C-alpha positions as CSV (number, residue, x, y, z in Angstrom):
1,M,3.8,-161.6,73.5
2,T,2.4,-159.4,70.7
3,S,4.9,-156.3,70.8
4,P,2.7,-153.1,69.8
5,L,5.9,-152.2,68.0
6,H,4.8,-154.7,65.0
7,D,1.5,-152.9,64.8
8,G,2.0,-150.8,62.1
9,S,-1.7,-149.6,61.7
10,R,-2.0,-145.7,61.9
11,T,-5.2,-143.3,62.8
12,P,-6.8,-142.4,59.4
13,A,-6.8,-138.9,58.4
14,G,-10.1,-137.3,59.9
15,P,-10.9,-133.6,60.9
16,A,-9.0,-131.6,62.7
17,R,-8.6,-132.5,66.3
18,T,-8.8,-129.9,69.6
19,P,-6.6,-130.1,72.7
20,A,-10.0,-131.2,74.3
21,D,-10.1,-134.4,72.2
22,H,-6.4,-135.1,73.1
23,A,-7.2,-134.7,76.7
24,R,-10.0,-136.4,76.8
25,A,-8.0,-139.2,74.4
26,R,-5.2,-139.7,77.3
27,V,-8.0,-140.2,79.6
28,K,-8.7,-143.0,77.7
29,V,-5.7,-144.8,77.8
30,A,-4.9,-144.0,81.1
31,R,-8.4,-145.5,82.5
32,K,-7.3,-149.1,80.4
33,W,-4.1,-148.9,82.1
34,A,-5.5,-148.5,84.8
35,Y,-8.4,-151.6,84.3
36,L,-5.6,-153.7,83.1
37,L,-3.6,-153.3,86.0
38,S,-6.1,-153.8,88.5
39,S,-7.2,-156.6,86.9
40,S,-3.6,-158.6,86.9
41,T,-2.7,-158.1,90.8
42,Y,-4.1,-156.5,93.7
43,L,-3.7,-152.5,94.0
44,P,-4.2,-151.0,97.7
45,Y,-5.7,-148.0,96.7
46,S,-9.0,-146.9,95.4
47,Q,-10.4,-147.0,91.8
48,Q,-9.9,-143.5,91.5
49,E,-6.6,-143.1,92.9
50,I,-5.3,-145.5,90.2
51,D,-6.9,-143.9,87.4
52,Q,-5.4,-140.4,88.4
53,A,-1.9,-142.2,89.1
54,M,-2.2,-143.6,85.6
55,H,-3.6,-140.3,84.1
56,E,-0.2,-138.4,85.3
57,L,2.1,-141.0,83.9
58,V,0.0,-141.0,80.4
59,D,0.6,-137.6,80.7
60,V,4.5,-137.9,81.7
61,V,4.9,-140.3,78.4
62,F,3.4,-138.4,75.9
63,N,4.7,-135.5,76.3
64,A,8.2,-137.1,76.6
65,A,7.2,-138.2,73.0
66,L,6.3,-134.6,71.8
67,S,9.5,-132.9,73.7
68,E,11.8,-131.3,71.6
69,P,14.8,-131.9,71.5
70,F,13.7,-135.5,72.1
71,T,14.6,-136.9,75.6
72,A,13.9,-140.6,76.1
73,E,14.9,-140.4,80.0
74,L,11.9,-137.7,80.8
75,V,10.2,-141.2,81.3
76,D,12.6,-142.0,84.0
77,G,10.4,-142.6,87.3
78,V,7.2,-144.2,85.3
79,G,8.5,-147.7,86.2
80,A,9.5,-146.7,89.7
81,R,6.3,-145.7,90.2
82,L,4.6,-148.4,88.8
83,V,6.4,-150.8,91.4
84,G,6.0,-148.3,94.1
85,M,2.2,-148.6,93.7
86,R,2.8,-152.6,93.9
87,C,2.0,-153.4,90.4
88,T,4.5,-156.1,90.2
89,G,1.5,-158.7,89.2
90,P,2.9,-161.4,86.6
91,T,1.4,-159.7,83.7
92,S,1.9,-155.9,84.9
93,L,5.1,-154.7,82.4
94,R,3.7,-156.7,79.4
95,R,0.1,-154.8,79.8
96,T,2.1,-151.6,80.3
97,I,4.0,-152.3,77.3
98,D,1.0,-153.1,75.5
99,V,-1.2,-150.1,76.2
100,L,1.6,-147.9,75.7
101,G,3.3,-148.7,73.0
102,K,-0.4,-148.8,71.1
103,A,-1.1,-145.4,71.9
104,L,2.2,-143.7,71.2
105,L,2.1,-145.5,67.5
106,T,-2.2,-144.5,67.2
107,E,-2.9,-141.6,69.0
108,P,-3.3,-138.7,66.6
109,E,-2.0,-136.1,68.4
110,L,1.3,-137.6,68.3
111,S,0.7,-137.8,64.3
112,R,3.0,-134.6,63.6
113,I,6.0,-137.0,64.7
114,D,5.0,-139.6,62.1
115,D,8.6,-139.5,60.9
116,K,10.0,-140.2,64.0
117,R,7.3,-142.0,66.3
118,E,8.7,-145.9,66.3
119,E,11.6,-145.2,66.8
120,R,10.7,-142.7,70.2
121,A,8.0,-145.7,71.2
122,V,11.0,-147.7,71.1
123,Q,13.5,-145.7,73.4
124,L,10.1,-144.5,75.7
125,L,9.5,-148.2,76.1
126,G,13.2,-149.3,76.8
127,V,13.6,-146.5,79.4
128,I,10.5,-147.7,81.5
129,A,10.7,-151.4,81.0
130,S,14.8,-150.6,82.2
131,D,13.3,-148.5,85.1
132,Y,10.7,-151.0,86.2
133,L,13.5,-153.6,86.1
134,D,15.7,-151.7,88.4
135,A,12.7,-150.8,90.9
136,T,11.7,-154.5,91.1
137,R,15.1,-155.6,91.9
138,Q,14.7,-152.9,94.4
139,F,11.8,-154.3,95.7
140,V,12.9,-157.9,96.1
141,F,16.1,-156.5,97.8
142,T,13.5,-154.5,100.4
143,Q,11.3,-158.1,100.6
144,Q,14.4,-159.8,101.2
145,E,15.8,-157.4,104.3
146,D,12.4,-157.8,105.2
147,I,11.9,-161.1,105.4
148,K,15.5,-161.8,107.1
149,E,14.5,-158.9,109.4
150,A,11.5,-161.3,110.5
151,L,13.0,-164.7,110.8
152,V,15.9,-163.1,112.9
153,R,13.3,-161.5,115.5
154,A,11.1,-164.4,115.1
155,G,13.8,-166.2,117.3
156,S,14.8,-163.7,119.8
157,D,11.8,-161.7,120.5
158,A,9.2,-162.5,122.8
159,Q,5.9,-165.0,122.4
160,R,3.8,-162.1,121.3
161,Q,6.0,-160.7,119.0
162,M,7.3,-164.1,117.7
163,R,3.3,-164.9,116.8
164,A,3.0,-161.4,115.0
165,T,6.2,-161.8,113.2
166,Q,5.4,-165.1,112.0
167,A,2.2,-164.3,110.8
168,R,4.2,-161.1,109.0
169,F,6.6,-163.5,107.5
170,E,4.0,-166.1,105.9
171,A,2.1,-162.9,104.5
172,I,5.3,-162.3,102.9
173,F,6.4,-165.2,102.1
174,T,3.2,-166.2,100.4
175,S,1.9,-163.7,99.1
176,S,5.1,-162.7,96.9
177,P,5.0,-162.6,93.6
178,N,8.8,-163.5,93.3
179,G,10.1,-167.1,94.1
180,V,11.2,-167.2,97.9
181,A,12.7,-170.4,99.5
182,I,14.8,-171.7,102.7
183,V,17.4,-174.1,101.6
184,D,19.9,-175.5,104.2
185,L,23.6,-175.2,103.8
186,A,23.9,-178.5,101.4
187,G,21.0,-177.0,99.2
188,R,18.2,-179.3,100.3
189,F,14.8,-177.5,100.2
190,V,13.4,-176.6,103.6
191,R,10.3,-174.6,102.5
192,A,9.5,-172.8,98.7
193,N,6.8,-170.5,98.6
194,P,3.6,-170.9,95.9
195,A,5.6,-168.2,93.4
196,L,8.5,-170.7,93.2
197,Q,6.3,-173.6,92.6
198,N,4.7,-172.4,90.1
199,M,7.8,-170.4,88.2
200,L,9.5,-174.1,88.3
201,D,6.2,-176.1,87.8
202,R,6.8,-178.2,91.1
203,T,4.7,-179.0,93.9
204,E,7.0,-180.9,96.1
205,F,11.0,-180.0,96.1
206,D,11.9,-183.1,98.4
207,D,13.7,-185.0,95.7
208,V,16.3,-182.1,94.2
209,T,18.1,-179.5,96.0
210,L,18.4,-175.9,95.0
211,F,21.7,-177.2,92.5
212,D,19.6,-179.3,90.9
213,V,17.3,-176.8,89.3
214,V,20.0,-174.7,87.8
215,D,21.5,-175.6,84.5
216,P,23.9,-178.0,84.7
217,D,26.6,-175.8,83.5
218,E,26.3,-173.0,86.4
219,A,26.0,-175.4,89.1
220,P,29.1,-175.4,89.9
221,F,29.6,-172.1,90.2
222,L,26.4,-171.7,92.1
223,K,27.9,-174.2,94.6
224,A,30.8,-172.5,94.9
225,A,29.2,-169.1,95.9
226,C,26.7,-170.4,98.5
227,K,29.8,-172.3,100.5
228,D,31.5,-168.8,100.5
229,L,28.7,-167.7,102.2
230,A,28.1,-170.3,104.4
231,D,32.2,-169.9,105.2
232,G,31.6,-166.3,106.1
233,W,33.1,-164.6,103.0
234,N,30.5,-162.8,102.0
235,E,26.7,-161.9,103.5
236,R,24.5,-162.5,100.2
237,L,25.0,-162.6,96.9
238,H,23.5,-161.5,93.7
239,Q,23.2,-163.7,90.3
240,Q,21.7,-163.9,87.1
241,R,21.3,-168.5,86.6
242,R,19.2,-170.2,84.6
243,L,16.5,-172.5,86.3
244,L,15.2,-175.5,85.2
245,R,11.4,-176.3,85.3
246,R,10.1,-179.8,85.2
247,D,9.5,-180.2,81.7
248,G,13.4,-178.6,81.1
249,E,12.5,-175.2,79.8
250,A,14.8,-172.9,80.7
251,V,14.1,-170.0,83.1
252,R,15.7,-167.0,83.0
253,A,16.1,-165.4,86.5
254,N,17.7,-163.1,89.0
255,M,18.7,-165.0,92.3
256,S,19.6,-163.2,95.7
257,I,20.9,-165.6,98.2
258,T,21.3,-164.7,102.4
259,V,22.4,-165.9,105.0
260,L,19.8,-166.6,107.9
261,R,22.2,-167.2,111.6
262,D,21.2,-169.6,114.6
263,N,21.3,-166.7,117.4
264,G,22.5,-164.2,114.7
265,S,25.8,-165.6,114.3
266,T,26.1,-169.4,113.2
267,P,25.2,-170.0,109.6
268,S,22.4,-172.6,109.5
269,Q,19.8,-171.8,106.4
270,L,20.2,-169.8,103.4
271,L,17.2,-167.4,102.1
272,V,16.9,-167.6,98.4
273,T,14.6,-165.0,96.8
274,V,14.4,-165.4,92.9
275,Q,13.0,-163.2,90.0
276,D,11.5,-164.1,86.6
277,E,13.5,-162.3,84.2
278,T,12.6,-164.4,80.9
279,E,9.7,-162.5,79.9
280,M,12.0,-159.2,80.6
281,S,14.9,-160.2,78.6
282,L,12.5,-161.3,75.8
283,L,11.3,-157.9,75.6
284,Q,14.4,-156.3,76.0
285,G,16.3,-158.7,73.1
286,Q,13.2,-157.4,70.7
287,L,13.2,-154.0,71.8
288,S,17.0,-153.7,71.0
289,H,16.7,-155.7,67.9
290,Q,13.7,-153.2,67.2
291,S,15.7,-150.4,67.4
292,L,18.6,-151.3,65.2
293,H,16.1,-152.9,62.2
294,D,13.7,-151.8,60.0
295,V,10.5,-152.8,60.8
296,L,9.0,-153.3,57.1
297,T,11.9,-155.4,55.7
298,G,13.7,-156.8,58.8
299,L,17.0,-155.3,57.3
300,P,19.5,-153.3,59.4
301,N,18.5,-149.7,60.1
302,R,21.0,-146.6,59.3
303,Q,22.4,-146.8,62.9
304,Y,23.1,-150.5,62.7
305,F,25.0,-149.9,59.3
306,S,26.7,-147.4,60.5
307,T,28.2,-149.9,63.1
308,R,28.6,-152.2,60.6
309,L,30.5,-149.8,58.1
310,E,33.1,-148.6,60.2
311,S,33.8,-152.4,61.2
312,V,33.9,-153.1,57.5
313,L,36.4,-150.3,57.0
314,R,38.9,-151.4,59.3
315,Q,38.9,-154.7,58.4
316,A,39.1,-154.8,54.8
317,D,42.0,-156.3,52.8
318,P,43.9,-153.1,51.5
319,D,44.3,-154.1,48.1
320,T,40.6,-154.8,47.5
321,G,39.0,-152.8,49.8
322,A,35.5,-152.3,50.5
323,T,32.5,-150.9,47.9
324,L,29.7,-149.1,49.4
325,Y,26.6,-148.5,47.4
326,H,23.5,-146.0,48.4
327,L,20.5,-146.4,46.3
328,D,17.3,-144.9,45.6
329,L,14.1,-146.7,44.0
330,D,13.2,-144.4,40.6
331,A,9.3,-143.1,40.7
332,F,8.5,-145.2,43.6
333,S,6.0,-142.6,44.8
334,M,4.2,-143.7,41.4
335,I,3.8,-147.1,42.7
336,T,2.3,-146.0,46.3
337,D,0.0,-143.4,44.6
338,G,-1.1,-145.5,41.7
339,L,-1.5,-149.0,43.7
340,G,-1.6,-147.6,47.2
341,R,0.8,-148.2,50.4
342,T,0.2,-151.7,51.0
343,V,1.7,-152.5,47.6
344,G,4.5,-150.6,47.9
345,D,5.1,-151.9,51.2
346,R,5.4,-155.4,49.6
347,V,7.9,-153.8,46.8
348,L,10.2,-153.0,49.7
349,M,10.3,-156.2,51.2
350,N,10.8,-157.5,47.6
351,V,13.2,-155.4,46.7
352,A,14.9,-155.7,50.1
353,Q,15.0,-159.9,49.2
354,R,16.1,-159.3,46.0
355,L,19.4,-157.2,46.9
356,K,20.1,-159.6,50.3
357,A,20.1,-162.6,47.3
358,V,22.8,-160.4,45.1
359,V,25.3,-160.2,47.6
360,A,24.5,-163.7,49.0
361,G,27.9,-165.1,48.2
362,E,30.0,-162.1,49.6
363,N,30.7,-160.7,53.0
364,A,28.2,-158.0,52.8
365,M,25.5,-156.3,54.6
366,V,22.0,-155.1,53.0
367,A,20.3,-151.7,54.6
368,R,17.3,-150.0,54.4
369,F,17.3,-146.4,55.2
370,D,14.6,-143.6,55.0
371,G,11.8,-144.3,52.6
372,D,12.8,-146.0,49.5
373,E,16.6,-145.9,50.1
374,F,18.7,-149.0,50.6
375,A,22.6,-149.5,51.2
376,I,25.0,-151.9,50.9
377,I,28.3,-152.3,51.9
378,V,30.9,-155.2,50.6
379,Q,33.9,-156.2,52.2
380,N,35.7,-157.1,48.5
381,T,37.6,-160.2,47.7
382,D,39.8,-161.3,45.1
383,T,36.8,-162.8,44.0
384,S,33.9,-160.5,44.1
385,P,32.5,-158.7,41.1
386,D,33.4,-155.2,40.0
387,V,31.4,-152.1,40.8
388,V,30.3,-152.2,37.0
389,R,29.2,-156.5,37.2
390,M,27.8,-155.3,40.7
391,I,25.6,-153.0,39.1
392,E,24.6,-154.8,36.4
393,S,23.6,-157.8,38.9
394,I,21.4,-155.3,40.8
395,N,19.7,-154.2,38.0
396,E,19.0,-157.1,36.4
397,E,17.2,-158.6,39.4
398,L,15.1,-155.6,40.2
399,A,13.9,-155.4,36.4
400,E,12.2,-158.8,37.2
401,P,8.5,-158.0,37.6
402,I,6.7,-158.3,40.9
403,Y,3.3,-159.8,40.7
404,F,0.5,-158.5,42.9
405,D,-3.1,-159.9,42.2
406,G,-2.0,-160.1,38.3
407,R,-0.6,-157.1,38.1
408,G,3.4,-157.1,37.5
409,V,5.4,-154.4,39.1
410,A,9.3,-153.5,38.3
411,A,11.3,-151.3,40.7
412,S,14.8,-150.0,39.2
413,A,17.4,-148.1,41.1
414,S,19.9,-144.8,40.9
415,I,23.1,-145.7,42.6
416,G,26.0,-143.8,44.4
417,V,29.0,-145.8,44.5
418,V,31.9,-145.3,46.5
419,H,34.8,-147.5,45.9
420,Q,37.4,-148.6,47.8
421,P,37.0,-145.7,50.7
422,P,40.3,-145.1,53.0
423,A,40.3,-147.0,55.9
424,D,40.0,-144.2,59.0
425,A,37.4,-142.7,56.5
426,D,34.8,-140.9,58.7
427,V,31.7,-143.1,58.7
428,T,29.3,-139.9,58.4
429,E,31.1,-138.2,56.1
430,L,31.6,-141.0,53.6
431,L,27.7,-141.6,53.8
432,R,27.0,-138.2,52.8
433,T,29.1,-138.6,50.0
434,A,27.6,-141.3,48.8
435,D,24.2,-139.6,49.1
436,M,25.5,-137.2,47.2
437,T,27.1,-139.4,44.5
438,L,23.6,-140.8,44.0
439,R,22.1,-137.3,43.6
440,R,24.5,-136.6,40.9
441,A,23.6,-140.2,39.2
442,K,19.9,-139.5,39.8
443,A,20.1,-135.9,37.4
444,N,20.9,-137.7,34.7
445,G,17.9,-139.9,34.7
446,R,15.9,-143.4,35.5
447,R,18.0,-146.3,36.6
448,Q,22.0,-144.4,36.3
449,W,25.1,-145.1,38.5
450,G,27.9,-143.0,39.1
451,L,31.5,-143.3,41.0
452,F,32.5,-141.2,43.5
453,D,34.3,-138.4,41.8
454,A,36.3,-135.7,44.5
455,A,36.4,-132.6,42.0
456,E,32.5,-133.2,41.6
457,D,32.3,-133.5,45.5
458,A,34.5,-130.7,45.8
459,R,32.4,-128.7,43.4
460,D,28.9,-129.8,45.0
461,R,29.8,-128.8,48.5
462,W,30.9,-125.5,47.5
463,R,27.5,-125.1,46.1
464,F,25.5,-126.4,48.3
465,S,27.7,-124.3,51.3
466,L,26.8,-120.8,49.3
467,A,23.0,-122.2,49.5
468,A,22.9,-122.9,52.8
469,Q,24.4,-119.2,53.6
470,M,22.3,-117.3,50.9
471,P,19.7,-116.8,53.8
472,G,21.9,-115.6,55.9
473,A,23.7,-113.1,53.2
474,L,20.5,-112.0,52.5
475,E,19.2,-111.3,55.7
476,M,22.7,-109.1,56.7
477,G,22.1,-107.1,53.3
478,E,25.2,-108.8,51.7
479,I,22.8,-109.3,48.5
480,T,22.7,-106.7,46.5
481,V,20.8,-105.4,43.5
482,V,22.8,-104.2,40.4
483,C,21.9,-103.3,37.0
484,R,23.7,-103.8,33.1
485,P,22.2,-101.7,30.0
486,L,20.0,-102.9,27.5
487,V,21.5,-101.4,24.2
488,R,19.8,-100.9,20.6
489,L,22.2,-102.8,18.5
490,A,21.3,-100.5,15.3
491,D,22.9,-97.1,17.1
492,G,24.3,-98.4,20.5
493,T,22.1,-96.4,22.6
494,K,21.0,-97.5,26.0
495,A,17.4,-99.0,25.6
496,G,16.6,-99.9,29.4
497,F,18.4,-101.9,32.4
498,E,18.5,-105.5,33.3
499,G,18.0,-106.0,37.3
500,L,20.5,-108.9,38.3
501,L,21.4,-109.9,41.8
502,H,24.9,-109.6,43.3
503,W,26.8,-111.2,46.0
504,Q,30.7,-110.5,47.4
505,H,30.9,-113.8,49.0
506,E,34.1,-113.8,50.5
507,S,36.8,-113.2,47.7
508,E,34.4,-113.6,44.5
509,V,31.2,-112.7,43.5
510,I,28.7,-115.3,43.0
511,S,27.2,-114.8,39.2
512,H,23.4,-114.2,39.0
513,S,23.2,-117.4,37.2
514,L,24.2,-119.3,39.7
515,F,22.4,-117.5,42.7
516,M,19.2,-118.0,40.9
517,E,20.3,-121.7,40.1
518,L,21.2,-122.1,43.7
519,A,17.9,-120.5,45.0
520,E,15.5,-122.3,42.7
521,Q,16.3,-125.5,45.0
522,T,15.7,-123.9,48.2
523,G,12.6,-121.7,49.4
524,L,14.8,-118.5,49.2
525,I,13.6,-118.1,45.0
526,V,10.5,-116.3,46.3
527,P,12.2,-113.4,48.7
528,L,14.7,-113.0,46.4
529,R,12.6,-112.1,43.6
530,D,10.8,-109.7,45.9
531,T,14.0,-107.9,46.4
532,L,14.9,-107.8,42.9
533,L,11.8,-106.4,41.9
534,E,12.3,-103.9,44.7
535,D,15.6,-102.6,44.4
536,G,15.7,-102.7,40.7
537,C,12.5,-100.8,40.6
538,K,13.9,-98.4,42.9
539,Q,17.1,-97.7,40.7
540,V,15.6,-97.6,37.3
541,R,13.0,-95.1,38.6
542,W,15.9,-92.5,40.3
543,W,18.3,-93.4,37.1
544,N,14.9,-91.5,35.3
545,A,14.3,-88.6,37.7
546,E,18.1,-87.9,37.5
547,F,18.6,-88.0,34.0
548,T,15.0,-86.9,32.7
549,A,14.7,-90.5,31.1
550,T,12.2,-93.2,30.2
551,M,14.4,-96.4,30.6
552,P,12.6,-99.5,31.5
553,L,13.1,-102.3,33.7
554,S,13.9,-106.2,33.0
555,I,13.6,-108.8,35.1
556,S,14.0,-112.4,34.4
557,L,12.5,-115.0,36.1
558,T,13.2,-118.8,37.2
559,A,10.5,-121.7,36.3
560,N,9.2,-121.4,40.0
561,Q,8.8,-117.4,40.0
562,A,6.9,-117.7,37.1
563,C,4.7,-120.2,38.2
564,D,4.0,-118.9,41.6
565,P,0.6,-117.7,41.9
566,D,1.3,-114.4,43.8
567,L,3.6,-113.2,41.6
568,V,1.2,-110.5,39.9
569,G,0.1,-109.1,43.7
570,A,3.6,-109.1,44.6
571,V,4.6,-107.2,41.5
572,M,1.6,-104.7,41.4
573,K,2.5,-103.9,45.0
574,Q,6.5,-103.1,44.5
575,L,5.5,-101.2,41.4
576,A,2.8,-99.1,43.5
577,D,5.9,-98.9,46.8
578,T,8.3,-97.6,44.4
579,G,6.2,-95.3,42.1
580,L,7.6,-97.0,39.0
581,D,5.4,-96.8,35.9
582,P,4.0,-100.2,34.7
583,S,4.8,-99.3,31.3
584,L,8.3,-99.4,32.4
585,L,9.0,-102.8,33.7
586,R,9.3,-106.0,31.3
587,I,9.0,-109.2,33.3
588,G,10.7,-112.7,31.3
589,M,9.7,-116.0,31.6
590,P,11.3,-119.3,30.4
591,A,9.2,-120.9,27.2
592,S,9.4,-124.3,28.9
593,V,7.5,-122.8,31.7
594,L,5.0,-121.2,29.2
595,L,4.8,-124.2,26.9
596,A,4.2,-126.9,29.7
597,E,1.7,-124.4,31.4
598,R,3.1,-125.4,34.4
599,G,1.1,-124.1,37.8
600,E,0.2,-120.5,36.8
601,S,2.7,-119.2,34.7
602,V,0.6,-118.4,31.5
603,D,-2.4,-116.8,33.4
604,N,0.2,-114.5,35.4
605,F,2.1,-114.0,31.5
606,R,-1.4,-112.4,30.5
607,V,-2.3,-110.6,33.7
608,L,1.2,-109.1,34.1
609,S,0.6,-108.1,30.3
610,D,-3.5,-106.6,31.1
611,N,-1.7,-104.6,33.3
612,G,0.1,-102.7,31.2
613,I,3.7,-104.6,32.0
614,A,5.4,-105.5,29.0
615,T,6.4,-109.4,28.8
616,E,9.2,-111.4,27.2
617,V,9.9,-114.9,26.2
618,H,13.0,-116.0,27.6
619,D,15.2,-119.2,25.9
620,F,13.4,-118.5,22.8
621,G,15.4,-121.3,20.5
622,S,13.2,-123.9,18.4
623,A,10.0,-124.5,16.3
624,M,7.6,-125.3,19.5
625,D,8.9,-121.7,20.9
626,I,6.7,-119.8,18.5
627,E,3.5,-120.8,20.1
628,C,4.2,-118.6,22.9
629,L,4.7,-115.9,20.7
630,E,1.8,-116.7,18.7
631,D,-0.6,-117.3,21.7
632,L,0.6,-115.2,24.1
633,P,0.8,-111.1,24.6
634,A,4.7,-111.2,24.2
635,T,6.3,-107.6,23.2
636,S,9.8,-109.7,22.5
637,A,11.7,-112.8,23.0
638,R,15.3,-113.5,24.1
639,I,17.6,-116.1,22.4
640,A,18.1,-119.4,24.1
641,S,22.2,-119.1,25.5
642,R,22.8,-122.1,24.2
643,L,22.3,-120.7,20.7
644,V,24.4,-117.7,21.8
645,E,27.1,-120.2,22.1
646,R,27.2,-122.3,19.5
647,Q,27.1,-119.2,17.5
648,R,30.0,-118.2,19.2
649,S,32.0,-121.3,19.1
650,G,31.2,-121.7,15.3
651,K,30.8,-125.3,15.3
652,S,28.3,-125.5,12.8
653,G,27.6,-123.8,10.1
654,L,23.6,-124.0,10.1
655,I,23.4,-121.9,13.1
656,G,23.1,-118.7,11.3
657,R,20.4,-119.8,9.1
658,T,18.8,-121.2,12.3
659,L,18.8,-117.9,14.1
660,A,18.4,-115.9,11.2
661,D,14.7,-118.0,10.9
662,L,13.8,-117.6,14.4
663,I,14.5,-113.8,14.5
664,E,12.6,-113.1,11.5
665,T,9.7,-115.5,12.8
666,A,9.7,-113.3,16.0
667,H,9.6,-110.5,14.2
668,L,6.9,-111.1,12.0
669,A,4.9,-112.4,15.6
670,G,4.9,-108.6,16.4
671,S,7.9,-109.3,18.8
672,T,11.3,-107.6,19.2
673,V,14.6,-110.1,19.7
674,T,17.0,-109.6,22.6
675,V,20.4,-111.0,22.8
676,D,22.0,-111.7,25.8
677,G,25.5,-112.9,25.7
678,V,27.2,-110.0,23.0
679,D,31.0,-109.7,24.1
680,T,32.7,-108.0,21.3
681,A,32.2,-105.5,18.7
682,E,31.8,-107.8,16.0
683,E,29.3,-110.1,17.8
684,A,27.4,-107.1,18.0
685,E,27.8,-106.4,14.3
686,W,26.9,-110.2,13.0
687,W,23.5,-110.3,15.5
688,L,22.7,-106.8,14.2
689,S,23.6,-108.6,10.6
690,M,20.7,-111.1,11.4
691,G,18.1,-108.7,12.5
692,A,18.5,-108.6,16.3
693,D,16.9,-105.5,17.9
694,F,19.2,-105.4,21.5
695,G,21.8,-106.4,22.9
696,L,23.1,-107.7,26.5
697,G,26.9,-108.3,27.7
698,R,30.3,-107.3,28.5
699,H,30.7,-105.2,25.0
700,F,28.4,-102.8,26.3
701,E,29.3,-102.3,29.9
702,P,32.2,-103.5,31.9
703,G,29.7,-105.0,34.2
704,P,26.6,-104.9,36.3
705,I,26.3,-101.5,38.5
706,D,24.3,-100.4,41.5
707,L,22.5,-96.7,39.3
708,H,23.1,-94.7,42.6
709,D,26.2,-94.7,41.9
710,V,26.6,-93.3,38.5
711,K,27.3,-89.5,38.5
712,H,26.8,-86.8,36.0
């Protein structure tokens, strides 16, 4: 039987589907299911009743697949209803699995759970199959009791009732889809129904006993159990046994045996009922394997790997321990986008084989996680390669091109390594640690690897924890806007303010730079921009009104904020809402973004200037950055912080000359120059001597403040 779970097809993208389209698709699946079941066995219902029942069951399965949170037990009862409708033909379950499996993997209605579709399909089909099995067993037991009742009543009822009972017994005995036999106490066959004959490929049973058609290794146990029945120790028994066909092929079967008594007291014969479990066992084994393995590569999946990882940690030698490698293929999307998903899949399969080859001589497991991520756990011995040699082997193996239609494709990987984790380490935490180590390695470029570092891990945890708490802090008003003064270096007077974000997190204040760095990696960066603009504009407008001044407000944007298509609209809205004059707002953007013309940054820069807003180039620090001053309407430039720090350290005698040239060039382009990080009077004097115009830093103010808190 070909499992639908191996069918990796997906419904191609097309026009948007409506609820009516999904409803028609469900009806179509139900009709196909009803047709296949009707053709596999006789059902005592009209076609309309069968179609309606299948439609109701399709709704149950589809709704369960779409449930959130997902609960596979929602389909519990589907198998029982099939059995209740007498859908117990030899191919009923297989056709049910085929129809539902293909529908769960291909129907467009389920496209919104594509990343979970296969996993949910496996679980739903497993529940349905298990439920069907339990219901079928109950059905068999019920049949057995009916047969027993018919046999007992046949010997005690009147002649008329005897004939009726015999007729019923014959109908059940002959038409039952399960094997039924009557044997004497020695196991000799008295009678066998057609289903048992087909199951064992025998038409005659005169030359064999019940114990001859059972696997020789199991026959003694069955013989002892039947003797217990005959001796009155048990009334019935249920066992799973391997029966043998005439050609020697094994049949896995559930066997039920009940004692038949003469006059209701003396045991005389045994009633044997057999249900073929071969196909069900294969299906359950296949479903179990697929639930623990990646369909594409055949490697263990994350669930299986986690179980194995826990076992390896416990069993590893304390001296050599184990080593966990977490791999992520570099730029894999370029392969799939450039050469297609099919080539990408073949690359993944090839990588899987190569990684298995690398650790072939070790007690190791290779697994595929999501997408292009793999993991390896090695239970080290005295002869196991060290981490460096293992990394070299992996890189060498992956560097060999993979050829498709004459084109060589090479895949490299970044790797995070956790060497000799504690034996009692929590598996979930260990995998998270490996993943964070991998991310740090990837930050250094392609084909990099990193070893777990406890200090770096703690730092990253702290940063990620902050990032996770930021939305709640913003919602609760814990994040506020403060301002620091922009000062003229020539006379030390205030020339404006710069708006910064302030977060008093527990016992520490989160710096504006760290705040924006973390927000840049989340979806919070745009809401923070609006908060900064709104509160900053309100504070400066209040200041100007309170002190009869015309101080401007400077706002520094991150790369993503500068590229936002809605930036200009958001700025103009905040100006209109707060009443701040556009000429009193200065927007700064990183030079790297403006030079790359990433997104709409350049257009935003020009349009803001056209609306009377001053514009500033930030991170100004190289000859290339001069292009921004020449080609864009920049009114000022802010020296790159790296150059400010280098000048402060005094590590290079050339830095002064470089900065003097940059400042002079900026002036020639008609821009003023601002320096951020002026912390002492000596530094202020030095920058003034270099020609800088404005300064920001601790020298001019102890710290940023809310302007509303300033008194006359």
